[in-house]
C-alpha positions as CSV (number, residue, x, y, z in Angstrom):
1,M,-119.3,26.5,187.1
2,G,-117.8,23.0,187.4
3,V,-117.1,23.1,191.6
4,L,-120.9,24.2,191.6
5,Y,-122.1,21.5,189.5
6,H,-121.5,19.1,192.4
7,G,-122.9,21.3,195.3
8,R,-123.3,24.6,196.3
9,H,-120.6,26.9,197.8
10,Y,-120.3,30.3,199.5
11,G,-117.6,32.9,197.7
12,Y,-114.7,32.1,199.8
13,S,-115.4,28.0,199.8
14,L,-115.6,28.3,196.2
15,I,-112.0,30.2,195.7
16,R,-110.4,27.7,198.3
17,V,-111.6,24.7,196.3
18,L,-110.3,25.9,192.7
19,S,-107.0,27.2,194.4
20,E,-106.5,23.6,196.2
21,R,-107.4,21.4,192.6
22,G,-105.8,23.3,190.3
23,S,-102.7,25.6,190.0
24,I,-104.8,29.0,189.7
25,S,-104.6,31.8,192.0
26,L,-108.0,33.4,192.6
27,K,-108.5,36.8,194.8
28,E,-112.1,37.7,196.0
29,G,-112.4,40.3,193.9
30,T,-112.2,38.0,190.9
31,I,-115.0,35.7,191.8
32,Y,-117.7,37.8,193.1
33,P,-118.3,39.4,190.0
34,I,-118.5,36.2,187.8
35,L,-120.9,35.0,190.5
36,A,-122.8,38.1,190.3
37,R,-123.0,37.7,186.2
38,L,-124.1,34.0,186.7
39,D,-126.6,35.0,189.0
40,R,-128.1,37.7,186.6
41,D,-128.0,35.3,183.6
42,G,-130.0,32.8,185.6
43,L,-127.1,30.2,185.7
44,V,-126.5,30.1,189.3
45,A,-129.4,30.6,192.1
46,S,-127.8,32.4,195.7
47,E,-129.3,32.4,198.9
48,W,-128.2,33.8,202.3
49,V,-127.4,31.4,204.9
50,E,-127.0,32.0,208.8
51,S,-123.4,30.9,210.0
52,V,-122.7,29.5,213.6
53,Q,-119.1,30.9,212.7
54,G,-120.0,34.7,211.8
55,P,-122.0,36.5,209.7
56,P,-124.4,34.9,207.0
57,R,-122.6,33.7,203.7
58,K,-124.1,33.9,200.6
59,Y,-124.1,30.4,198.8
60,Y,-124.4,29.7,195.3
61,A,-125.4,26.3,193.1
62,L,-126.3,26.0,189.7
63,T,-129.3,26.1,188.6
64,S,-130.8,23.5,185.4
65,S,-129.8,26.2,182.9
66,G,-126.4,26.7,184.7
67,R,-126.0,22.8,184.5
68,R,-127.2,22.2,180.6
69,L,-124.7,24.8,179.8
70,F,-121.9,23.8,181.6
71,D,-122.6,20.2,180.0
72,E,-122.5,21.9,176.5
73,L,-119.3,23.9,177.3
74,S,-117.8,20.9,178.4
75,Q,-118.3,18.9,175.5
76,E,-117.1,21.9,173.3
77,L,-114.1,21.8,175.6
78,D,-113.6,18.5,175.0
79,S,-113.6,18.9,171.5
80,L,-111.1,21.7,171.2
81,V,-108.6,19.8,173.8
82,S,-108.8,17.1,171.1
83,L,-108.1,19.5,168.3
84,V,-105.2,20.6,170.4
85,Q,-103.8,17.5,171.3
86,Q,-103.5,16.0,167.4
87,D,-100.1,15.4,166.3
88,W,-100.1,18.5,163.9
89,K,-96.2,17.8,163.1
90,T,-97.0,15.1,160.3
91,P,-99.2,16.1,157.9
92,E,-101.9,13.3,156.6
93,Q,-101.0,12.8,153.0
94,P,-104.5,11.8,150.9
95,E,-104.4,8.3,149.1
96,P,-103.3,8.6,145.4
97,V,-106.4,7.5,143.2
98,G,-105.6,5.4,139.9
99,K,-102.1,5.0,138.2
100,K,-99.1,7.2,138.8
101,L,-97.7,9.0,136.2
102,V,-93.8,8.5,135.7
103,V,-92.1,11.6,134.4
104,R,-88.7,11.0,132.6
105,K,-85.9,13.5,131.7
106,G,-84.3,12.4,128.4
């Protein structure tokens, strides 16, 4: 969805961009079912465009609903990343309130 946020792509170009920008390896058999689901859910719009290099290509672009969902998911992911990156090795100790009680063994 992030790649489609900035412009429309056809399936193979989307795979190429994702593979170049990240350490993810996608196959066409993976991306097309995802795009079809996003299309059915109204999160992307698709259109066939004639190509001078061969057969027509089906281009996908985020709809306004898709953009809103992507923005919401991005915020949630940022929160999750922040939690994961916290230093959980040193537990937070609450500040003592009032006087300390000293116990002596006699």
